[in-house]
C-alpha positions in Angstrom: 0.0 0.0 0.0 1.3 3.4 -1.0 0.8 6.4 1.4 -0.1 9.4 -0.6 0.5 13.0 0.3 -2.3 15.5 0.8 -1.3 18.8 -0.7 -2.6 20.9 2.2 -0.7 23.2 4.6 -1.0 22.7 8.3 -2.9 26.0 8.4 -5.7 24.5 6.4 -6.4 22.0 9.2 -6.8 24.7 11.8 -10.2 25.4 10.5 -11.4 21.8 10.4 -14.2 21.0 12.8 -17.0 18.6 12.0 -18.5 20.4 9.0 -18.1 19.2 5.4 -18.0 22.8 4.1 -14.8 23.4 6.0 -13.0 20.7 4.1 -10.2 21.8 1.7 -11.1 21.4 -2.0 -8.5 18.6 -2.5 -10.4 16.5 0.0 -13.9 17.1 -1.2 -14.2 18.2 -4.9 -18.0 18.0 -5.0 -18.3 15.5 -2.1 -15.8 12.8 -3.2 -12.7 12.3 -1.2 -10.0 12.5 -3.9 -6.6 11.5 -2.4 -6.5 12.3 1.3 -3.5 10.9 3.2 -4.0 9.5 6.7 -5.1 12.4 8.8 -5.9 12.9 12.4 -8.2 15.9 12.9 -8.7 17.1 16.5 -12.5 17.6 16.6 -14.3 20.0 18.9 -14.6 18.4 22.3 -18.1 17.3 23.2 -20.0 14.8 25.3 -18.8 11.2 25.1 -20.8 9.2 22.7 -21.2 5.5 21.8 -19.0 4.2 18.9 -22.1 3.6 16.8 -25.0 6.1 16.8 -28.6 5.1 17.4 -29.7 7.0 14.3 -27.8 6.8 11.0 -27.8 9.3 8.2 -29.0 8.2 4.8 -26.3 6.4 2.7 -24.0 8.9 1.0 -24.0 8.5 -2.8 -20.2 9.2 -2.9 -19.4 6.4 -0.4 -18.4 3.0 -1.8 -17.9 0.0 0.5 -16.5 -3.3 -0.9 -16.4 -6.4 1.4 -13.4 -8.6 1.4 -11.4 -11.0 3.5 -7.7 -11.4 4.4 -6.3 -10.9 7.9 -3.8 -8.2 6.7 -4.1 -7.6 3.0 -7.5 -7.1 1.4 -8.7 -9.9 -0.8 -12.1 -10.0 -2.6 -14.8 -11.9 -0.8 -15.2 -15.4 -2.3 -18.5 -17.2 -2.7 -17.2 -19.8 -0.3 -16.2 -17.9 2.9 -13.8 -19.9 5.1 -14.2 -20.2 8.8 -10.7 -20.0 10.1 -9.5 -21.5 13.4 -6.2 -21.0 15.1 -6.0 -22.4 18.6 -8.1 -23.0 21.7 -7.5 -19.4 23.0 -8.2 -17.5 19.8 -10.9 -19.9 18.6 -12.6 -19.7 15.2 -13.6 -16.7 13.2 -14.5 -15.2 9.9 -12.0 -12.5 8.7 -13.9 -9.6 7.3 -11.9 -6.9 5.5 -13.2 -3.7 3.7 -12.2 -1.4 0.9 -13.8 2.1 0.9 -13.9 5.3 -1.0 -15.7 8.6 -0.5 -14.8 9.0 3.2 -12.2 10.7 5.2 -9.8 7.9 6.1 -8.4 9.0 9.5 -5.0 7.9 10.7 -4.4 4.1 10.7 -1.3 4.6 12.9 -3.2 6.3 15.6 -6.1 4.2 17.1 -7.0 7.0 19.4 -7.5 9.6 16.6 -11.0 11.1 17.2 -11.6 11.5 13.4 -11.0 7.9 12.5 -14.0 6.5 10.7 -16.2 4.0 12.6 -16.8 0.5 11.2 -18.9 -2.4 12.1 -19.1 -5.8 10.4 -21.3 -8.7 11.2 -22.6 -12.0 9.9 -26.2 -13.3 9.9 -28.0 -16.4 8.8 -29.6 -15.6 5.4 -32.6 -17.7 6.3 -33.5 -16.2 9.6 -31.5 -12.9 9.9 -30.1 -13.9 13.3 -26.4 -13.2 14.3 -24.3 -16.3 13.8 -21.5 -17.8 15.9 -22.9 -17.2 19.4 -22.6 -13.4 19.1 -25.3 -11.4 20.9 -24.3 -8.0 19.7 -22.6 -6.1 16.9 -19.2 -4.6 17.8 -18.1 -1.2 16.5 -14.4 -0.3 16.0 -13.0 3.2 15.3 -9.8 3.1 13.3 -8.2 4.6 10.3 -8.0 3.2 6.8 -4.7 3.0 4.7 -4.4 4.5 1.2 -4.1 2.1 -1.7 -2.5 2.6 -5.1 -5.9 3.9 -6.4 -6.4 7.5 -5.4 -9.2 8.1 -2.9 -9.5 4.4 -2.1 -8.6 2.9 1.3 -8.4 -0.4 3.0 -8.3 -1.8 6.5 -4.8 -2.6 7.9 -6.1 -5.8 9.5 -9.3 -7.7 9.4 -12.4 -7.5 11.6 -12.7 -10.9 13.2 -16.2 -12.2 13.7 -16.0 -15.0 16.2 -17.7 -18.4 15.6 -18.2 -20.7 18.5 -19.7 -23.7 16.7 -18.2 -23.8 13.2 -19.7 -27.1 12.0 -23.2 -25.8 12.6 -22.6 -23.2 9.9 -20.9 -25.3 7.3 -22.6 -25.1 3.9 -25.1 -22.6 5.1 -25.8 -19.3 3.4 -24.8 -16.3 5.5 -25.1 -12.5 4.9 -21.9 -10.5 5.6 -22.5 -6.8 6.2 -20.0 -3.9 6.6 -21.0 -0.4 7.5 -18.7 2.7 7.6 -19.4 6.1 9.0 -16.8 9.0 9.0 -16.7 12.0 11.3 -18.4 14.2 8.6 -21.5 11.9 8.7 -20.7 10.2 5.4 -22.2 6.7 5.6 -21.9 3.6 3.4 -23.1 0.0 3.7 -22.4 -3.2 1.7 -23.9 -6.7 2.0 -22.9 -10.0 0.4 -24.4 -13.4 0.6 -21.9 -16.3 0.7 -21.6 -19.9 1.8 -19.8 -20.7 5.1 -17.2 -23.4 4.6 -14.4 -25.0 6.7 -10.9 -24.0 6.2 -8.6 -26.5 4.3 -7.5 -29.3 6.5 -10.5 -28.9 9.0 -11.2 -32.6 9.0 -7.6 -33.3 10.1 -7.3 -30.5 12.6 -8.8 -32.4 15.5 -10.5 -30.6 18.5 -9.3 -27.2 19.4 
């Protein structure tokens, strides 16, 4: 992944708050984020809020979200989505990755950056809509995205791991993978893909965890 420079002076960031009209032209150009390098914008202090809001804005037409997999590097989501297992402590999981455009990417090197976009990813049974894997809630993370070789496009540095407590119960079932992204300007995007859950290669020989 290539980190790109944002041609803005430090003075330009002094005026940034939470308002889209304050964004420099290089970062908005009619609403689309063109080629913003990882940035940490110090937002106006306000009351503490939950990672994910109770009410969401309408999807932003300029935001694009692509669901993928890969623990580190983004890979397109296959039709057969493997449930990976490592050891008894880590357990089993589905590695969900994302590629996005049309958002402010935040700073992937600073997990405490207040302007990092918020992401949540989850897996449900296609037949019933219930969360799979023994999960009783959807977890939100706030972290920056890293620039790719395509201007204005960003990817997760590492995957969002959706834990699975009983993998065999999901094998060969259709599941819906959902990823939602919200940046500090209120730009919101969502993507969904229906895939088949399958065991990772060598599952039959792995033995009990």
